[in-house]
LOGU-151886 format. One record per atom (N, C-alpha, C, O): residue in three letters; atom name; x, y, z. Coordinates in steps of 0.001 Angstrom, whole numbers. Each point is the difference from the previous one (the first is absolute). Layout:
# LOGU-151886
  res  atom        u        v        w
  ALA    CA        X        Y        Z
...
# end
This chain:
# LOGU-151886
  res  atom        u        v        w
  ASN     N      828    -1203        0
  ASN    CA     -828     1203        0
  ASN     C      866     1258        0
  ASN     O     1111       21      528
  GLU     N    -1664     1026    -1141
  GLU    CA      691     1287       11
  GLU     C      -18      585     1409
  GLU     O    -1003     -102      706
  LYS     N     2104      707     -301
  LYS    CA      118      555     1346
  LYS     C      372     1474      -58
  LYS     O      650      456     -941
  GLU     N    -1071      276     1958
  GLU    CA      460     1371      213
  GLU     C      641       57     1370
  GLU     O     -506     -587      956
  LEU     N     1616     1293     -862
  LEU    CA      790       30     1228
  LEU     C      259     1443      408
  LEU     O      334      843     -832
  TYR     N     -492     -568     2136
  TYR    CA      232     1335      546
  TYR     C      870     -115     1257
  TYR     O     -195     -904      814
  PHE     N     1145     1814     -663
  PHE    CA      852       31     1192
  PHE     C     -561     1026      978
  PHE     O     -230     1154     -362
  VAL     N        9    -1586     1614
  VAL    CA     -560      861     1036
  VAL     C     1013      111     1132
  VAL     O      503    -1016      481
  THR     N     -198     2236      -51
  THR    CA     1003      190     1053
  THR     C     -408     1091      966
  THR     O     -612      995     -386
  ASN     N      961    -1193     1656
  ASN    CA     -258      989     1042
  ASN     C     1304      705      340
  ASN     O      878     -587      632
  GLN     N     -750     1821    -1041
  GLN    CA     1200      787      281
  GLN     C     -313     1192      895
  GLN     O      696     1015      -31
  SER     N    -1756    -1153      831
  SER    CA     -441     1114      857
  SER     C      793       98     1296
  SER     O      -34     1033      669
  GLY     N      760    -2112     -301
  GLY    CA      740        8     1250
  GLY     C     -785     -540     1181
  GLY     O      505       -3     1123
  SER     N    -1734     -455    -1354
  SER    CA     -834     -563     1068
  SER     C    -1036     -924     -631
  SER     O     -211       52    -1212
  PRO     N     -444     -903     2017
  PRO    CA    -1058     -865     -548
  PRO     C    -1150      838     -551
  PRO     O     -333     1047      554
  ILE     N     -272    -1513    -1650
  ILE    CA    -1096      763     -610
  ILE     C    -1126     -932     -440
  ILE     O      205    -1189     -248
  GLU     N    -1403     1771      159
  GLU    CA    -1169     -668     -563
  GLU     C     -532      871    -1132
  GLU     O     -115     1217      151
  PHE     N     -207    -1832    -1274
  PHE    CA     -498      761    -1138
  PHE     C     -710     -940     -962
  PHE     O      130    -1221       96
  SER     N     -871     1795    -1012
  SER    CA     -626     -752    -1085
  SER     C      609      446    -1317
  SER     O      176     1196     -235
  ALA     N      140    -2138     -612
  ALA    CA      561      299    -1314
  ALA     C     -976     -461    -1078
  ALA     O     -639    -1044      130
  VAL     N      534     1833    -1191
  VAL    CA     -906     -317    -1103
  VAL     C      830     -329    -1240
  VAL     O      868      773     -405
  PHE     N    -1146    -1922     -182
  PHE    CA      737     -466    -1174
  PHE     C     -948      -46    -1202
  PHE     O    -1168     -365      136
  ARG     N     1675      734    -1299
  ARG    CA     -816      -21    -1210
  ARG     C      -46    -1408     -577
  ARG     O      444     -256    -1119
  VAL     N     -993     -642     1918
  VAL    CA     -127    -1405     -375
  VAL     C    -1386     -466      424
  VAL     O     -486      392     1061
  THR     N     -151    -1217    -1871
  THR    CA    -1288     -568      369
  THR     C      -49    -1463     -412
  THR     O      833     -463     -779
  ASN     N    -1804     -255     1301
  ASN    CA     -164    -1416     -310
  ASN     C     1274     -785      285
  ASN     O      423     -825     -810
  ALA     N      197     1092     1985
  ALA    CA     1237     -685      370
  ALA     C      135      -17     1520
  ALA     O     -341      976      668
  SER     N      839    -2087     -122
  SER    CA      235     -115     1429
  SER     C     1433      418      326
  SER     O      933     -414     -687
  PRO     N     -748     1233     1732
  PRO    CA     1352      455      350
  PRO     C      708     -976      941
  PRO     O     -630     -682      808
  TYR     N     1949      639     -937
  TYR    CA      856     -800      873
  TYR     C     1125      878      527
  TYR     O      383      986     -630
  TRP     N      139    -1358     1795
  TRP    CA     1123      716      601
  TRP     C     1235     -882      -69
  TRP     O        8    -1114      525
  TRP     N     1042     1619    -1177
  TRP    CA     1270     -716      -94
  TRP     C     1009      710      885
  TRP     O      354     1150     -258
  ASP     N      115    -1833     1309
  ASP    CA      969      580      932
  ASP     C     1412     -252     -532
  ASP     O      429    -1152      -59
  PRO     N      310     2207     -332
  PRO    CA     1324     -208     -589
  PRO     C     1052     -425     1019
  PRO     O     1056     -500     -385
  VAL     N    -1323      688     1679
  VAL    CA      957     -379     1037
  VAL     C     -101    -1485      316
  VAL     O     1018     -685       97
  THR     N    -2242      181       63
  THR    CA     -198    -1398      372
  THR     C     -294     -908    -1177
  THR     O      183    -1214       91
  GLY     N     -642     1796    -1210
  GLY    CA     -387     -801    -1152
  GLY     C    -1409     -555       89
  GLY     O     -440     -724     -893
  VAL     N     -278     1057     1971
  VAL    CA    -1360     -505      199
  VAL     C     -977      703     -943
  VAL     O       41     1220     -161
  ILE     N     -916    -2009     -456
  ILE    CA    -1053      520     -867
  ILE     C    -1353     -372      619
  ILE     O     -258    -1171      279
  ARG     N     -589     2159      -71
  ARG    CA    -1310     -275      588
  ARG     C    -1043      929     -615
  ARG     O      330     1022     -601
  ASP     N    -1578    -1398      764
  ASP    CA    -1068      812     -573
  ASP     C     -296     1213      879
  ASP     O      320       19     1188
  LEU     N     -935      987    -1795
  LEU    CA     -506     1174      703
  LEU     C    -1519      -83      -82
  LEU     O     -586      460     -980
  PRO     N      -71    -1041     1999
  PRO    CA    -1437     -301     -105
  PRO     C     -906     1226       73
  PRO     O    -1132      -29     -484
  ASP     N     1633     1111     1091
  ASP    CA     -826     1205      172
  ASP     C      284      985    -1133
  ASP     O      998      720       39
  PHE     N    -1874     -686    -1049
  PHE    CA      148      926    -1120
  PHE     C    -1363      255     -617
  PHE     O     -944     -761      211
  LYS     N      855     1844     -978
  LYS    CA    -1254      341     -669
  LYS     C      267      311    -1467
  LYS     O      905      766     -331
  ASN     N    -1706    -1370     -542
  ASN    CA       25      311    -1432
  ASN     C    -1150      945     -305
  ASN     O    -1152     -287      328
  ASP     N     1468     1421     -960
  ASP    CA    -1063      951     -309
  ASP     C      441      925    -1129
  ASP     O     1068      609       56
  GLU     N    -1905     -518    -1073
  GLU    CA      216      919    -1120
  GLU     C     1401     -138     -611
  GLU     O      687      989     -257
  GLY     N     -293    -2226       38
  GLY    CA     1276     -251     -667
  GLY     C     1214      189      872
  GLY     O     1117       61     -512
  LYS     N    -1303       36     1837
  LYS    CA     1117      194      928
  LYS     C     -131     -973     1173
  LYS     O    -1078     -519      288
  THR     N     2211      291      375
  THR    CA       27     -853     1184
  THR     C      598      778     1158
  THR     O     1102      539     -104
  SER     N    -1841     -482     1217
  SER    CA      452      690     1207
  SER     C      423    -1024     1046
  SER     O     -726     -958      267
  ILE     N     1909     1160      328
  ILE    CA      548     -941      978
  ILE     C      482      758     1232
  ILE     O      787      937     -136
  PRO     N    -1239    -1317     1347
  PRO    CA      527      618     1225
  PRO     C     1319     -650      425
  PRO     O      164    -1216      -98
  PHE     N      775     2046      572
  PHE    CA     1328     -471      408
  PHE     C      312      446     1421
  PHE     O     -451     1054      450
  LYS     N     1236    -1879      252
  LYS    CA      631      366     1265
  LYS     C     1459     -422     -105
  LYS     O      310    -1189       59
  LEU     N      586     2160     -214
  LEU    CA     1408     -314     -196
  LEU     C      830      514     1167
  LEU     O     -214     1104      500
  ASP     N     1166    -1930      -79
  ASP    CA      914      401     1064
  ASP     C     1015     1001     -563
  ASP     O       70      215    -1210
  THR     N      708      386     2101
  THR    CA     1021      959     -414
  THR     C      955     -627    -1015
  THR     O      579    -1055      260
  ASP     N     -419     1693    -1397
  ASP    CA      915     -426    -1080
  ASP     C     -401    -1324     -648
  ASP     O      776     -553     -780
  GLN     N    -1944       40     1075
  GLN    CA     -444    -1252     -631
  GLN     C     -398      239    -1452
  GLN     O     -506     1067     -348
  SER     N      737    -2059     -484
  SER    CA     -364      108    -1410
  SER     C     -373    -1362     -545
  SER     O      262    -1025      630
  GLY     N     -872     1017    -1798
  GLY    CA     -370    -1256     -625
  GLY     C     -627      240    -1363
  GLY     O     -160     1143     -429
  PHE     N     -193    -2225     -244
  PHE    CA     -597       82    -1329
  PHE     C    -1469     -426       49
  PHE     O     -347    -1006      620
  VAL     N     -492     1775    -1271
  VAL    CA    -1391     -394     -206
  VAL     C     -104     -555    -1415
  VAL     O      355      675     -966
  VAL     N     -837    -1890      851
  VAL    CA      -93     -665    -1300
  VAL     C    -1456     -349     -288
  VAL     O     -698     -553      850
  PHE     N      254      877    -2044
  PHE    CA    -1353     -336     -448
  PHE     C       80    -1062    -1079
  PHE     O      711      168     -991
  ASN     N    -1442    -1268     1181
  ASN    CA     -180     -988    -1063
  ASN     C    -1219      415     -805
  ASN     O    -1134     -250      409
  LYS     N     1359      869    -1528
  LYS    CA    -1109      540     -784
  LYS     C     -898    -1129     -517
  LYS     O      467    -1030     -486
  GLY     N    -1768     1271      614
  GLY    CA     -975     -993     -437
  GLY     C     -325    -1031     1053
  GLY     O     -851     -863     -214
  VAL     N     1537      946     1381
  VAL    CA     -267     -936     1097
  VAL     C     -520      798     1183
  VAL     O      776      688      664
  LEU     N    -2030     -760     -395
  LEU    CA     -625      749     1086
  LEU     C     -680     -970      946
  LEU     O     -905     -733     -397
  LYS     N     1342      728     1652
  LYS    CA     -620     -881      987
  LYS     C     -123      736     1329
  LYS     O      898      745      395
  THR     N    -2005     -959      281
  THR    CA     -240      571     1319
  THR     C     -494    -1106      914
  THR     O     -737     -891     -422
  ASP     N     1165      961     1712
  ASP    CA     -415    -1049      928
  ASP     C    -1075      467      977
  ASP     O     -553     -813      740
  GLY     N      250     2111     -728
  GLY    CA    -1059      526      845
  GLY     C      288      -51     1489
  GLY     O     -907      183      812
  SER     N     2173     -431     -438
  SER    CA      330     -157     1422
  SER     C      342     1320      679
  SER     O       81       61     1227
  ARG     N      119      993    -2009
  ARG    CA      364     1313      531
  ARG     C     1284      -63      830
  ARG     O      137      701     1002
  ARG     N      798    -1548    -1431
  ARG    CA     1291      -76      672
  ARG     C      814     1268     -278
  ARG     O     -142      623    -1052
  GLU     N      992     -253     2007
  GLU    CA      847     1166     -174
  GLU     C     1185     -345     -904
  GLU     O      488    -1130        5
  ASN     N      -38     2107     -771
  ASN    CA     1187     -204     -839
  ASN     C     1272      -53      834
  ASN     O      913     -772     -292
  PHE     N     -860     1602     1338
  PHE    CA     1186       75      848
  PHE     C     -473      -30     1458
  PHE     O     -277     1039      599
  LYS     N      193    -2230      -54
  LYS    CA     -512     -191     1353
  LYS     C      974      556     1029
  LYS     O     1203     -249      -81
  ALA     N    -1719     1000     1045
  ALA    CA      833      555     1060
  ALA     C      491    -1117      911
  ALA     O     -763     -899      355
  ALA     N     2032      958       23
  ALA    CA      589    -1031      852
  ALA     C     -245      305     1473
  ALA     O        1     1160      411
  ASP     N     -211    -2208      378
  ASP    CA     -112      129     1454
  ASP     C     1367     -232      629
  ASP     O      712     -930     -376
  HIS     N     -349     1774     1332
  HIS    CA     1295     -118      667
  HIS     C      -35    -1149     1011
  HIS     O     -853      -18      887
  LEU     N     1778     -942    -1017
  LEU    CA       60    -1132      918
  LEU     C      959      256     1154
  LEU     O     -365     -157     1165
  LEU     N     1599      555    -1493
  LEU    CA      995      241     1039
  LEU     C     1166      790     -585
  LEU     O      153      106    -1217
  THR     N      663      444     2113
  THR    CA     1211      718     -376
  THR     C     1209     -775      511
  THR     O       60     -360     1176
  LEU     N      898      105    -2055
  LEU    CA     1222     -686      419
  LEU     C      875      983      766
  LEU     O      345     1064     -513
  THR     N       10    -1420     1734
  THR    CA      759      903      851
  THR     C     1388     -562      290
  THR     O      257    -1188     -197
  ALA     N      629     2058      665
  ALA    CA     1354     -401      375
  ALA     C      -67     -875     1256
  ALA     O    -1025      -14      682
  PRO     N     2098     -715     -366
  PRO    CA     1303       99     -647
  PRO     C      118     -884    -1248
  PRO     O     -706     -998     -152
  TRP     N     1624     1401     -734
  TRP    CA      346     -772    -1171
  TRP     C     1456     -461      138
  TRP     O      872      785      372
  GLU     N     -619    -2048     -670
  GLU    CA     1375     -497      -72
  GLU     C      488      188    -1434
  GLU     O     -628     -485     -941
  VAL     N     1737     1182      776
  VAL    CA      485      349    -1333
  VAL     C     1367     -630     -246
  VAL     O      954      235      742
  ASN     N     -883    -1039    -1800
  ASN    CA     1235     -662     -419
  ASN     C      534      682    -1246
  ASN     O     -662      -23    -1037
  PHE     N     1842      629     1106
  PHE    CA      599      657    -1161
  PHE     C      816    -1021     -791
  PHE     O      842     -709      551
  VAL     N    -1111      651    -1847
  VAL    CA      644     -983     -883
  VAL     C     1313      585     -507
  VAL     O       14      847     -893
  ASN     N     1086    -1311     1475
  ASN    CA     1319      539     -345
  ASN     C      630     -773    -1155
  ASN     O     1151     -428       90
  SER     N    -1885      253    -1149
  SER    CA      483     -699    -1189
  SER     C     -737      576    -1215
  SER     O    -1216      181       67
  PRO     N     1902      110    -1166
  PRO    CA     1410     -299     -271
  PRO     C      981      986      636
  PRO     O     1202     -264       16
  LEU     N    -1687     1396      510
  LEU    CA      884      958      640
  LEU     C     -345      126     1477
  LEU     O    -1177       -4      360
  PRO     N     2207      118      518
  PRO    CA     -251      147     1428
  PRO     C     -335     1450      346
  PRO     O     -160      843     -883
  GLY     N       60     -573     2172
  GLY    CA     -220     1376      428
  GLY     C    -1043      143     1078
  GLY     O       77      920      815
  GLY     N    -1066    -1819     -791
  GLY    CA    -1059       81      995
  GLY     C      337     -782     1255
  GLY     O     1014     -697       27
  PRO     N    -1832      789     1014
  PRO    CA      212     -777     1219
  PRO     C       43    -1499     -297
  PRO     O     -757     -492     -836
  GLU     N     1640     -227     1517
  GLU    CA      138    -1432     -246
  GLU     C    -1061     -810      735
  GLU     O     -343    -1102     -429
  LYS     N     -185     1640     1538
  LYS    CA    -1035     -685      763
  LYS     C    -1335      730     -157
  LYS     O      -17     1190     -313
  PRO     N    -1101    -1890      526
  PRO    CA    -1305      648     -102
  PRO     C     -120     1203      926
  PRO     O      537        4     1108
  VAL     N    -1249     1016    -1580
  VAL    CA     -222     1225      755
  VAL     C    -1497      135      265
  VAL     O     -815     -271     -882
  VAL     N      455      684     2084
  VAL    CA    -1409      194      340
  VAL     C     -389     1455     -253
  VAL     O      613      924      535
  PHE     N    -1646     -741    -1362
  PHE    CA     -563     1328     -247
  PHE     C    -1267      141      855
  PHE     O     -981     -710     -220
  ASN     N     1006     1620     1183
  ASN    CA    -1178      239      826
  ASN     C     -983      950     -673
  ASN     O    -1129      168      461
  GLN     N     1560      440    -1536
  GLN    CA     -887      784     -854
  GLN     C      563      -21    -1416
  GLN     O     1208     -133     -194
  LEU     N    -2081      263     -782
  LEU    CA      435      -38    -1394
  LEU     C      457     1392     -426
  LEU     O     -799      931      -98
  ILE     N     2098     -811     -152
  ILE    CA      571     1276     -441
  ILE     C      869     -247    -1227
  ILE     O      394    -1131     -284
  SER     N     -107     2196     -427
  SER    CA      900      -88    -1152
  SER     C     1403     -381      467
  SER     O      460      457     1046
  TRP     N      211    -1295    -1829
  TRP    CA     1381     -344      347
  TRP     C      866     1245       76
  TRP     O      922       65      814
  SER     N    -1201      905    -1638
  SER    CA      789     1240      -22
  SER     C      -98      762     1312
  SER     O      870      814      313
  ASP     N    -1928    -1073      462
  ASP    CA     -199      704     1277
  ASP     C      434     -831     1200
  ASP     O     -151      435     1141
  HIS     N      687    -1624    -1388
  HIS    CA      374     -878     1113
  HIS     C     1312      471      642
  HIS     O      906      432     -713
  PRO     N     -788     -508     2042
  PRO    CA     1239      451      659
  PRO     C     1202     -903     -264
  PRO     O     1138      448      139
  ASP     N    -1359    -1696     -513
  ASP    CA     1098     -926     -304
  ASP     C      548      322    -1382
  ASP     O     -718      -99     -995
  GLU     N     1986      481      931
  GLU    CA      609      401    -1269
  GLU     C       19    -1140    -1010
  GLU     O      -38      249    -1205
  ARG     N       96    -1494     1671
  ARG    CA       -5    -1145     -916
  ARG     C    -1334      -98     -739
  ARG     O      -48     -382    -1169
  ILE     N    -1029      730     1864
  ILE    CA    -1332      -32     -605
  ILE     C     -231     1243     -849
  ILE     O     -559      -77    -1094
  LYS     N      989     1208     1604
  LYS    CA     -190     1262     -722
  LYS     C      672      -36    -1370
  LYS     O     -519      577     -956
  GLY     N     1661    -1245      851
  GLY    CA      728      -37    -1261
  GLY     C     -180    -1289     -771
  GLY     O      783     -297     -902
  PHE     N    -1803     -476     1243
  PHE    CA     -173    -1311     -639
  PHE     C     -824       96    -1272
  PHE     O    -1025      681      -40
  SER     N     1482    -1368     -998
  SER    CA     -766     -166    -1244
  SER     C      -65    -1489     -319
  SER     O     1014     -698       -3
  GLY     N    -2218      236     -263
  GLY    CA     -191    -1422     -260
  GLY     C    -1359     -432      509
  GLY     O     -964      762      -77
  SER     N      875    -1980      598
  SER    CA    -1280     -515      473
  SER     C       82     -380     1467
  SER     O     1063     -345      516
  ALA     N    -2210      419      140
  ALA    CA     -124     -398     1394
  ALA     C    -1368     -634      191
  ALA     O     -973      417     -628
  VAL     N      895    -1423     1491
  VAL    CA    -1249     -725      230
  VAL     C     -572      385     1363
  VAL     O      617     -236     1038
  TYR     N    -1815      836    -1065
  TYR    CA     -732      350     1214
  TYR     C     -911    -1174      359
  TYR     O     -694     -547     -857
  LYS     N      707      169     2135
  LYS    CA     -794    -1153      418
  LYS     C     -763      308     1283
  LYS     O      566      549      945
  THR     N    -1844     -900     -911
  THR    CA     -812      133     1201
  THR     C    -1143     -998      -68
  THR     O     -162     -707     -995
  SER     N     -618      655     2046
  SER    CA    -1146     -920       38
  SER     C    -1255      760      406
  SER     O       72     1074      597
  PHE     N    -1214    -1644     -929
  PHE    CA    -1266      598      390
  PHE     C    -1035    -1106      173
  PHE     O      181    -1117     -485
  TYR     N    -1251     1436     1172
  TYR    CA    -1041     -977      302
  TYR     C    -1300      420     -665
  TYR     O     -430     1147      124
  LEU     N     -192    -2084     -832
  LEU    CA    -1258      272     -678
  LEU     C    -1102     -810      674
  LEU     O       82    -1225       93
  GLU     N    -1102     1916      369
  GLU    CA    -1069     -651      762
  GLU     C     -839     -952     -861
  GLU     O     -409    -1063      465
  ASN     N      160     1445    -1706
  ASN    CA     -869     -789     -864
  ASN     C      568      -88    -1410
  ASN     O      893      761     -371
  THR     N    -1420    -1693     -404
  THR    CA      307      -56    -1425
  THR     C    -1196      557     -769
  THR     O    -1117       50      515
  TYR     N     1368      365    -1750
  TYR    CA    -1050      596     -827
  TYR     C       57     -665    -1370
  TYR     O      527      579     -950
  PRO     N    -1071    -1798      841
  PRO    CA      167     -812    -1215
  PRO     C     -606      607    -1258
  PRO     O      446     -312    -1104
  ASN     N    -1447     1168     1242
  ASN    CA     -643      574    -1180
  ASN     C      438     1434     -284
  ASN     O     -607      692     -818
  GLU     N     1661     -254     1496
  GLU    CA      482     1366     -161
  GLU     C     1486        5     -346
  GLU     O      720     -945      319
  ASN     N     -269     2007     -970
  ASN    CA     1417      188     -242
  ASN     C      610      780     1166
  ASN     O     -539     1027      412
  ILE     N     1654    -1513      113
  ILE    CA      710      697     1064
  ILE     C     1210      692     -617
  ILE     O      873     -648     -577
  LEU     N     -834     1971      706
  LEU    CA     1056      793     -610
  LEU     C      975      506     1055
  LEU     O     -406      445     1073
  LEU     N     1672     -518    -1384
  LEU    CA     1042      591      831
  LEU     C      406     1330     -623
  LEU     O      441       45    -1149
  ASN     N     -592     1036     1907
  ASN    CA      397     1326     -476
  ASN     C     1305      382      677
  ASN     O       45      168     1219
  THR     N     1014      -32    -2003
  THR    CA     1320      288      560
  THR     C      239     1485      229
  THR     O      932      376      711
  GLY     N    -1767      474    -1306
  GLY    CA      340     1408      -17
  GLY     C     1101      228    -1017
  GLY     O      554     -954     -546
  ARG     N     -240     2199      294
  ARG    CA      998      325    -1024
  ARG     C     1383     -524      379
  ARG     O      447      174     1133
  ILE     N      222     -812    -2082
  ILE    CA     1337     -556      204
  ILE     C      973      702     -949
  ILE     O     -277      140    -1191
  ASN     N     1416      298     1726
  ASN    CA     1021      638     -837
  ASN     C      891    -1080     -614
  ASN     O     1161     -160      378
  GLY     N    -1719     -560    -1310
  GLY    CA      687    -1112     -638
  GLY     C    -1042    -1021     -394
  GLY     O    -1015      339     -608
  MET     N     1264    -1596      955
  MET    CA     -987    -1049     -262
  MET     C      107    -1050     1089
  MET     O     1012      -89      695
  ALA     N    -2079     -715     -549
  ALA    CA      -19     -989     1071
  ALA     C     -641    -1294     -474
  ALA     O    -1006       11     -711
  LYS     N     1606    -1132     1118
  LYS    CA     -548    -1327     -270
  LYS     C     -575     -539     1304
  LYS     O      663       32     1036
  ILE     N    -1903     -529    -1090
  ILE    CA     -720     -379     1213
  ILE     C     -143    -1519      102
  ILE     O     -325     -674     -978
  LYS     N      573      152     2172
  LYS    CA     -292    -1393      326
  LYS     C     -905      -32     1226
  LYS     O      219      741      959
  VAL     N    -1231    -1599     -991
  VAL    CA     -859     -222     1155
  VAL     C        3    -1493      299
  VAL     O     -368     -817     -843
  ASN     N      792      475     2065
  ASN    CA      106    -1403      407
  ASN     C      861     -808     -965
  ASN     O     -301    -1149     -321
  GLY     N     1391     1790     -136
  GLY    CA      951     -667     -887
  GLY     C     -405      -70    -1452
  GLY     O      753     -510     -830
  GLN     N    -1934     1016      505
  GLN    CA     -514      -59    -1376
  GLN     C      137     1360     -673
  GLN     O     -461     1009      535
  GLU     N     1092     -978    -1702
  GLU    CA      143     1255     -731
  GLU     C    -1359      459     -517
  GLU     O     -735     -769     -619
  THR     N      412     2039      882
  THR    CA    -1302      527     -410
  THR     C      117     1081    -1074
  THR     O    -1016      432     -545
  GLY     N     2241       15      230
  GLY    CA      161      971    -1068
  GLY     C      941     1130      374
  GLY     O      653      -21     1044
  THR     N     -602     1010    -1930
  THR    CA      902     1144      151
  THR     C     -778     1299      -37
  THR     O     -921      164     -801
  VAL     N     1298      762     1677
  VAL    CA     -605     1333       41
  VAL     C     1039     1012     -454
  VAL     O     1114       33      521
  TRP     N    -1484      791    -1494
  TRP    CA      966      970     -519
  TRP     C     -636     1330     -401
  TRP     O      708      955     -319
  THR     N    -2035     -889      333
  THR    CA     -668     1224     -422
  THR     C    -1386       77      629
  THR     O     -466     -954      624
  ALA     N     -187     2105     -798
  ALA    CA    -1364      178      514
  ALA     C     -924    -1049     -630
  ALA     O      182     -371    -1160
  PRO     N    -1170     -104     1922
  PRO    CA     -464      460     1317
  PRO     C      698     -663     1186
  PRO     O     -549       -1     1102
  TRP     N     1752     -568    -1297
  TRP    CA      813     -527     1088
  TRP     C     -736    -1087      804
  TRP     O       -3       23     1231
  GLN     N     -605     -950    -1927
  GLN    CA     -694    -1077      695
  GLN     C       93    -1305     -780
  GLN     O      270      -22    -1200
  LEU     N     -507    -1072     1937
  LEU    CA      194    -1329     -562
  LEU     C    -1043     -939      600
  LEU     O     -324       98     1184
  ASP     N     -194    -1000    -2001
  ASP    CA     -972     -981      464
  ASP     C      746    -1164      662
  ASP     O      766     -708     -653
  VAL     N     -999      519     1961
  VAL    CA      674    -1076      739
  VAL     C     -987    -1069      453
  VAL     O      302     -776      906
  SER     N    -1471      728    -1523
  SER    CA    -1075     -894      421
  SER     C      422    -1464       39
  SER     O     -389     -726      914
  LYS     N     1174      280    -1887
  LYS    CA      337    -1412     -109
  LYS     C     1028     -449     1034
  LYS     O      134    -1194      270
  ALA     N      592     2153      307
  ALA    CA     1069     -367      932
  ALA     C     -365      214     1462
  ALA     O      600     -606      888
  ILE     N    -1569     1452     -640
  ILE    CA     -346      363     1377
  ILE     C     -878    -1084      621
  ILE     O     -700     -719     -713
  LYS     N      737      602     2040
  LYS    CA     -789    -1024      681
  LYS     C     -494      520     1345
  LYS     O      502      998      516
  LYS     N    -1476    -1679       33
  LYS    CA     -501      354     1322
  LYS     C     1067     -307     1045
  LYS     O      673    -1028      -72
  GLY     N     -527     1925     1038
  GLY    CA     1006     -191     1040
  GLY     C     1265      773     -289
  GLY     O      -46     1100     -549
  SER     N     1183    -1679      920
  SER    CA     1289      684     -135
  SER     C      521      -65    -1430
  SER     O      -32    -1057     -632
  ASN     N      511     2187      127
  ASN    CA      560      101    -1350
  ASN     C     1362      694       67
  ASN     O      237      848      860
  ILE     N      632    -1216    -1765
  ILE    CA     1320      636     -101
  ILE     C      108      691    -1350
  ILE     O     -299     -589    -1038
  ILE     N      724     1831     1064
  ILE    CA      171      757    -1235
  ILE     C     1457      427     -148
  ILE     O      632      441      960
  GLU     N     -111     -579    -2177
  GLU    CA     1359      437     -336
  GLU     C      -84      953    -1188
  GLU     O     -625     -304    -1016
  VAL     N     1257     1445     1160
  VAL    CA       -2     1015    -1047
  VAL     C     1445      294     -386
  VAL     O      742      605      774
  GLU     N     -347    -1029    -1962
  GLU    CA     1358      269     -471
  GLU     C        1     1301     -803
  GLU     O     -575       76    -1086
  VAL     N     1224      931     1632
  VAL    CA       20     1328     -598
  VAL     C     1334      227     -707
  VAL     O     1059     -354      519
  VAL     N    -1123      946    -1704
  VAL    CA     1203      344     -759
  VAL     C      -11     1499     -285
  VAL     O     -983      536     -511
  ASN     N     2078      130      843
  ASN    CA       81     1439     -283
  ASN     C      932      255    -1179
  ASN     O      429     -939     -672
  THR     N     -123     2185      425
  THR    CA      893      367    -1102
  THR     C     1443      100      497
  THR     O      275     -263     1171
  TRP     N      636      640    -2052
  TRP    CA     1423       95      324
  TRP     C      344     1324      683
  TRP     O     1160      223      347
  THR     N    -2141      658     -148
  THR    CA      263     1347      510
  THR     C      669       -2     1367
  THR     O      976      721      208
  ASN     N    -1483    -1518      722
  ASN    CA      557      -15     1363
  ASN     C     1479     -347        6
  ASN     O      791      632      701
  ARG     N     -414    -1649    -1494
  ARG    CA     1394     -430      -45
  ARG     C      889     1058     -645
  ARG     O     1135      207      429
  LEU     N    -1646      458    -1452
  LEU    CA      781     1050     -659
  LEU     C      263     1162      951
  LEU     O     1097      557       19
  LEU     N    -2092     -198      759
  LEU    CA      175     1092      963
  LEU     C     1009     -382     1078
  LEU     O      815      825      413
  LYS     N     -869    -2074       41
  LYS    CA      956     -451     1009
  LYS     C     1415      -38     -568
  LYS     O      948      445      648
  ASP     N     -810     -978    -1861
  ASP    CA     1329     -117     -608
  ASP     C      620     1354     -300
  ASP     O     1224      127      -27
  SER     N    -2050      883     -199
  SER    CA      532     1333     -302
  SER     C      759      588     1186
  SER     O      770      946     -158
  LYS     N     -993    -1518     1364
  LYS    CA      677      495     1210
  LYS     C     1218     -850      368
  LYS     O      693      295      974
  LEU     N     -429    -1359    -1757
  LEU    CA     1100     -911      279
  LEU     C     1150      218     -983
  LEU     O     -174      581    -1071
  ASN     N     1362    -1067     1469
  ASN    CA     1103       68     -968
  ASN     C     -194    -1096    -1041
  ASN     O     -805     -911      197
  ALA     N     1524      995    -1279
  ALA    CA     -216     -867    -1158
  ALA     C      113    -1477      326
  ALA     O     -745     -807     -557
  LYS     N     1673      425     1461
  LYS    CA      222    -1408      313
  LYS     C    -1159     -627      783
  LYS     O     -200    -1214      -50
  GLU     N     -556     2036      767
  GLU    CA    -1085     -517      822
  GLU     C    -1335      -33     -718
  GLU     O     -966     -562      517
  ARG     N      894     1154    -1702
  ARG    CA    -1269      100     -704
  ARG     C     -389    -1324     -662
  ARG     O      849     -759     -468
  LEU     N    -2167      508      446
  LEU    CA     -514    -1168     -690
  LEU     C     -580      324    -1363
  LEU     O     -258     -895     -805
  SER     N       50     2194      548
  SER    CA     -601      401    -1283
  SER     C     1030      764     -833
  SER     O     -302      427    -1115
# end
């Protein structure tokens, strides 16, 4: 079938709700998430006078593609929302055990470090951490009172200055690198005690700044 594709993006700096009108009719819209690759229908839409109106709820900096399969029009009459609001389950709190990966280049602490609050490495009082470039694994545990078999459980990391690979209970759940800074961990999470590991990778900036204060023989960059 012939398709029409539109790119929709929120660049307002905050979450927004709006309705968009597309010059398409006799077609069902779908939402293609370029971050996760998930394709799903947009059940809440109206066809009228050769146009299609769709309500949106987008998080800060969130974007995606609206795709119309022309000539394919289906409605389920369920009045489901296109972007269902998430319910807050819990907040992951400190302390975090942080293991700095000193390979292929050294420079970070050799033993795990406890972070009682999440701060930028550049602001840490330990010079080894402040000047570290590479990856580090943050580890903590949390307790979940119930399971939600018919719902998606999302982990929101907040903005990361780099990228992060997430494991829950030893199972890889994906990588976070851009808005909306969240990941579906439904398949790995369980009722009771859970362990989460977040491997964060930063840029070479910290190491370059540290090396600029050292003599040539001591530099790693």
